[in-house]
N, C-alpha and C positions, 0 to 999 in steps of 0.2 A: 282338432291336431290331436290331443293324447288318441283317440281311437284308431287313428290313421295310423297312428306309431307303433301300436302293439299288433295290429295285423301285419305291417310290413316285419316285425321280429316274429309270428309266428312261421309267416310264409319263410324265412330264412331257416329257421329248424326245420323246416320239412325237406328240402331242397337238401341240407346237411345229413339226413337220415337216408335220403335214396343214394346219394354216391357214395356213403360210405358202408351200404348192406347191411349194415348192422342198426339194433336198434338204440338209440339212446335215449337213456334214462334220467331226465333233469332231477337235479338235487332237490328233495323238498325243501321247500322253502319256509320257513317257521319267524313266524312275525315274533318282537321280543315282547317280552309279557308286560301288560299295561300296570300304569302305576294303582294300586289301591285305590279306589274312589273314598275319598273323606267325605264325609257328611258334612254340610254349613253346620257351622254352631248358630244355635237357635239365638235372634236379638235378644241383649238384655235389654230390658224394659225398666222404667221406674216401677218400684215395688207398692203396690198398694194392698192395705190387712182390712180388715173389717173393724170395723168400730166396737168396744164394746158397749155392755147397756148404759154404761153411765153414760157415754159419750153420745148414746142417744136420746136419752133422757134431756142433756142440755139443747139438743137439734129441737125437739119438739119445744123444751121452753122458753128459745130465743124466737121461734117461731111466733110463739102466744106474745111475748113480751112487742116484739116487732108490731104483730097487728093491735095489741093495747095501744099504742105510741101513736100509729099511725088514726085509729078511731079519736084519739086526741086530738087529730090536726096536726102532731108534731114530727118529726123527722123530715120537714121539709125541706128539698130540692129545688128550690129557684132564686137561689142566690140571695133574697131580701129583696123589697119594693118599696112600693109608697107608703105600707103601713110601717115600715122599718127605717125610718130616716134617721140620721145621725149627723152632728155636727160634728167639724174639725176640733173642739173642744172633746168633744165625746170621744174620738180616733184617737187622741194624744192619750187619753188619761186612760183607755182600753190598752193600749200598744204599753204604757209604763206596767200597769196591775200584769200583762200577759208576757211579756218579753224580760222584766226586770224584776220577777220573782216567777222562784220556784214552787208548782203544784205540791210536791213533795221534798223531804230532804234528800242529799244525794246517796244516803246509806237506807234511804228508806224502806220500809215492806210494805208499801203501798196500801195499808189499812186503814190509813187516816189523812187525809189532806194536811197537808201542814204550810201553808204558804212562808217562804223566806226568801229575804231580799237577795237581789244575786246579782252580778255583772252581767253587761251584755253578752252573751254569747249567741256564735253562729260558728258558721263552716269558713273556711278562709281559703280550700282548696276544693277543688272537684272532688266530688262525689261519685265512687263508682259503686251501685246499689244492684245487689242480688236479689232474687227472689227465690226463698226456698220451701220445702212443702213437706212434712210429716207423712208418712207411710198411709195414714187415714184418707188421705186428700183423694178425692175421684181425678181420677185424669181429666177428663172433660173439664171439674172444676178450677184444676191448674190452670189449664190454657185460659180459663175467665179470668181470673186472678191475675196471673202472669199480663195481659191485655190490659187489666184495669189499671197495675200498679205501672207499669209503661206511657201510658196515656198521661195519669197523675205526675207520675216523675217529671215527664216534657212541661206539664202546665207550671208544676212548683220550679223547675229551670228558667223557663220565660220570666216567671216574676218575680224571683229574685238575681237572676243572674250568673247564680253558681252553677256552671256545669254539670249534670248529670246523666249519667249511661250505665243503662243495665247490661251488667257483667257478671260473670262468673270469675273474670280473673283478679284477684287482687280486693275483694270487698272490702268497702267499710263502713258500707251502711247495709245492712242485711234487713230484709222482710222476709218472716218465718208466717207461716199458717202451719198452725198445729191444732190436730186436735185434742182432747182432754189425755189418750192414753201418750201421742207423741209428747206432749210439753211436760205431761209427770216424769218420761226417762231425759228430759233434756239438761238436766241440770250439770251432768259433767262436760257437756259441749259448750253448755253456756260458760261454764269457767273456763274453758280454753279460750271462749270469743272473747272475753273480758276477765281476764286474770285476777283484776282489783278490785271484782263484784263483791259486796258486803254479802256476809252471811244471810242478813234479814232479806237483802234482797232477793238472793237466789232463793231463799228459801220460800217467799211468798211466790216466783214466778211458778215453780215447781208446783206450788198447792193454791193456784192464783182462785180466789172466792168467785161464785159465779157472775156475783154483780161488777165485778171489774172484768167489763169486755175486751178491752186491749190495753196495750200498755208498749211504751216507748221507753229504752235506756240508752243514753247517751254517755260519753266519756270524753276525758280530758287529759290533755299532761299535766302535772302536777304544775301548782302556780298560775297553770294557762286558761284563758277563757274560750278557745277556739276547739270544735266539736274533732277527735281524732276518729272515732268510733260512735255507731249506734246502733244498736236492736231493737227494732221493732216487732211484735208478737201477736196478729190476730186471730181469733179462735176461729176454726174450722169448719164450726157450729153453726156460726150465723146464718141467717138468711141474707139473702142478695142485700137489701139496701142498708142494713146494719153492717156487712160486709163492708161494703163501701164507706161508710160513714166514720168505721174505723181507720180504713184505709187514708182516709182524707184528714182525720185529725190525728192520727199519730205519726204517719210523713210528717206534717206541718208541724207538729211539736217537736219532730223530731231536727227540725231544720231551726229551731231556739225560739218559738214560740212554748214557752214551758208551763205554763200553768193555763189555770181556768178563772173566771172572772163572771160573776152572776148579773152584772150590770153591764157586760158586751151585748149587744144585739146591732144587728141580726147575727149571730156567730157559730160556729161551731164550738169555740170554746168557753162555753157556758155548760154546766149540767142540766142545764132544764131540758135539753134535746128538743129543743124547737127545731132546728137546724140538724139536717144530716151530713150536709157535702160543704163546702168550702163556699163562700159569700163573697160577694164585692168587697164589705167589711174586712173580710180577712184577708184578701189578696191584699189589699191597703199596708193592713199589718205586716207582713210578709214584704213587701215592698220598702215599707219605712226599716224595718229591720236590716235591710241589705244595703238603705241607702249609704253611700260615702261619708257623707256627712258625720256618721256615726260610727264609732271604731271598735271594733270588738277590745271587751275588759271594762270598759266604760262603767266608772257607779251610775247610779242612778241618779243621783244628785245632777251629773253632768250630762247626763245622757237627755235625762228631759223637758229640760227645756229647749234643744234642740228637734227631739219629737215632736213639741207642739209645732213648732216653727216648719217641720218637713209637713205634717198634719195638715196644716194650712197652705200651704203652697201645693198641694195636691189638693183637697178639695176647691180649691181657688180656680184651677186650671180644669177640675173636671177628673184627674187623673182617675182609674178604674183598670 
């Protein structure tokens, strides 16, 4: 249709020229200037920087450490089995030792474990968990870590009944994957996240010895026993299994199982490294911690007999 209209317009101009006996020159048509073409801004993605030699050396060290532990039959991921039975008495005793004691003092430098008696501590509101990365963490590894934390957070939520969402909006539980270079520069940021952090804790976080594989810091309102914030740090230099082990232990400890016990088995809350991943025994500990028969802030003398009854109930019904 548009083509026909143009032809008719041309024919009319020809006829008008013949009638008037003179040449009609149409004024030149000038197109308006085109706006300048703006080059699109290149997409801004996460920054990735090369790790230092110190960080690369740690990567080598942790790979060898993982292989050594595996060769010893450690870092199990089977959750426990016929070779690791436990009774309700053992479960209750392990709960008291792990949930009602702290592995370190609140102002600890994380250099020397020092178990101290604690009231029952746990979250009393929803957890908004963010997963954050240092600049030296490769992009592909970030995707894997985010998926691992998301899946494990869902498991913790199912086990405890605490709503846990992965979000960057006003998080109250931050999971950090930091390389050696990232962590050494993280002090000012950590002070922003936890303004009342002790100088000793902050100093040790920045200068973490290599035998400290990962760490979690929980905070409370003055005089209260419910968590308000937590920050877990996992070394970016870890190989996959040790990385998963840190995710499992630190995030669970950040739920309120703050101590380790050499008598706990099968358990990740034991420094013998026999188990890398959360066990059926540990899931029961988490369920006990958030059982409504226990109350946040309970003294150990009050909580212990209730824990014994809960343990009997769970094992009698085959809870898992």
